[in-house]
N, C-alpha and C positions, 0 to 999 in steps of 0.2 A: 388722724387718716380717717376715723369713722366718722367724725364729725362733718368731714369736708362732704361724703358721699352722703351723710343725710341730709345735708343741705340741697345738693344737686338733686336729690329725689324729689325734697320738697317743692324746689323751684320748679321742676319738669310739672309736678302734680298742679302746681298752682295755674301754671301756663296752659295745663291741658283744660282745667276748668274754666279759665277764661276764654278758651277758644271754644267750648261747648256753650257757655252762656252767651257768646257773642253769636254763633249760629244759631242759638234758639230765637233770639232777639231778632236776626234777619229775617229768621223762618216765619215768627209772627207777625214782622212788617210785611211779607209777601203776602201773606195769608189775609191780613188786616186790608189790604191794599184790594185783592182778588175780590173779597166781599163786598168792599163798597163799588167796585165796578160792576157787580153782579146783580146788587139791588140799587 
């Protein structure tokens, strides 16, 4: 039973990490586009 819970926790943590990385990439793209328009 505990193995299933650990697997769920690991899966949700992995999804959260992927979302965080995705948000960082989107933010970096917006930032670089803004800089390109400025210069």
